[in-house]
N, C-alpha and C positions, 0 to 999 in steps of 0.2 A: 235656763239653757234650753235651746231647741235641738232636738235630735231628729234628723231626717234619715229615714230608712227607705226601703223599697220592698216590692213584692219579689224578694229574692231570698233564697234559703228558706227559713221558716219564720216569717214575719210575726207570727203569733208569739214568738219568744220575746218580743219587745218588753213586756212587763218584767221579765227576768233580768233585763239589763239594769233597771233601777235597783232591784233587790241586790244584785251582785255588786253594785257600786258601793253599797254599805254606808252611804252618807245619812246620818241620823235625822236631819231635817229635810231631806229630799223627798218630795212627793212626785211620783210618776203619774203623768197625766196623758191620756190618749183621747184623740177625737173619735167619738163613736158615731158611726153611720148605721143606725138600726136596720136590721134585716126585716123584710116584710113578714116573714114567718115568725110568730111570737116564740115558738119553741127553739128555733135556731138562734133567735136574738137572745133568749135567756141562757142558752148554752154558751155562746161566745161571751156574754157579759160575765157569767160565772167564772169562766176560764180566765178572763182578763183581770177580774177582781181578786182572784185567790192569792196573788202575790202583792196585794196592796195598791194595784193600779186604780187611779181615779179616772172615771170616764166622763167626758163632757160632750154634750150634744154638738154636732157639727154646725148648728145654727146659733149656738150660744157659747162661743169659746172664750171670749175676752173677759166676761164677768167673773167666772171661776178663777181665772189666772190673776186677775186684780185682787181677788180675795186672798190668794196665797201670798201675793207680793206684799200686801198690807200686814199679814200675820208674820209669824216667826218661821215660816216654812219657805223653802226654796223649791221651785217646781222645775221639772224636766218635762218638756212637751215632746212626745214622740209622734211623728207624722210619716205616713207613707207618701212621700212626695213624688213618686213616679207615676201617679195616676194622671190620666188625661183630663185637663180642665174642660169644663163645659164651654161651648162656643162664646157665651157672653163673658166668661172669665179669662179668656186668652189675652194676655198682654206681653208674653215673652216667648220668642221662638229662638231655637238654636239648632245647629246640625247635631244630630244624635244618632249614632249607629248608621251614618251615611244618609240620613233622611232629615228633611226639614221637620222639626218636632216642636209642638207647643209644650211649655212646662208650667206647672203651678208656681206662682210667685208668692202665694199666701204664707208659706213657712218663712221666707225671707222678710216679708212685710211684718209678720209678728215678731220675729227676732229684732227687727229694726225698731218696732214700737216699744219693746221691753229692753232695748239696748243690751241684748244678751249675746252670749256666744252661740255659735251654730256648729253642730258636730254631725258628721256623716257616720251613721251606724250601719256598717255593712255586716250582714249575716252570711256566714259561710258554712256550708254543709261539710262536715268532716267525714261522716259516714251515716248510715241510716239511723236516724234518731239522735244524732250528735251534731251540735252546731257551736260556732264560736262567733263572737263579735269582734270586729276590727273597727275601732273608732279612729276617725281622722278629723282633725279640726279644720273647719271651713273658714271660720272667722272668730276672733276673740270678741269683737263688737261689730255687728253688722251695720249698726247706725253710722259708723265711721267710714263705711265703704261706699263706693259708687253703686247706684241702683242697678240691680240684677247681677252684680258681681258674685254674690253668694249663690244665687240660683245657677249661674253658669258653672261655678266650681262644683256644685252638687252634681250637675249633669255630667261633667267630666269624670268625677269620681265614680259615679254609677256606671258610666260607659266603660271605664277601665275594669271595674269589677265584673261586669257582664262579659267582657272579652276574656277575662281570666277564668271565670266560672259560668259559661253560657247555659249549662243545664240547670243552674240554680234559679234563674230568673223566670217569672211567670210570663211566658210569651203570648199567652192567649187573651190578655186583657185589652186588646184593641188599641194599642198605644198610638197608632197613626190613623185614626178615623177622621181627623180634621185636616184639611189642607189650608194653607195660608190664604189662598184666594177666596175661601169661604168667609173669611173674617172681613167685615166691612170697615 
C-alpha cells in the first residue's frame, strides 16, 4: 500500500501511522533522503526508526520492496509527494492553488508497479504537539486507472486540505520554482 502525505502538519509522525494501524505483518517503509550533516542524519534516522520504520535509500527503493513482497510481510510505503520534482523528472503538470505546478509521479508509478492501493495520509494539527491522521483512499488499485489519475487525485486532496488548514502546510519549500516553459 502506498501512503502519500505532504509537508503539512507534522510529517515526521508518519512512522506513528503504521504503528497505530496495528497490522501484525505490516512494515512501514519510508524513503530516506540523507542529510548532509551526519549528526542531523543520525538524529532523524533514530527518530524514524524508533517505532519500527524501515528506511530505504531514495536511489534504491524497489529492491527492498520486492524483498517484503516475496516474504510474509506487507509493506506500507510513505512518501511526501508534495515535493517539487527536479527538472529532468517533471512529467506531470496540473493547476494547484491557482498556479501551473509540476507534481512527482513516482508514487503513482510505484503503486502501479506493485498493483497496490494508494492512500492520502493528511496530517492535521489539533493543537500544539497534537496531530491526527485523516486517511482518504485515492485508488484501490492504481494499475487499473488511467495514467496520472492518482497523481491528480492526490493534488486535489492536498489542495483541499491546504485550503482548509493553510497554516499547517510548509509554504517555504519553493513549490513553484519551475515554470512549464523551462521543460523542453
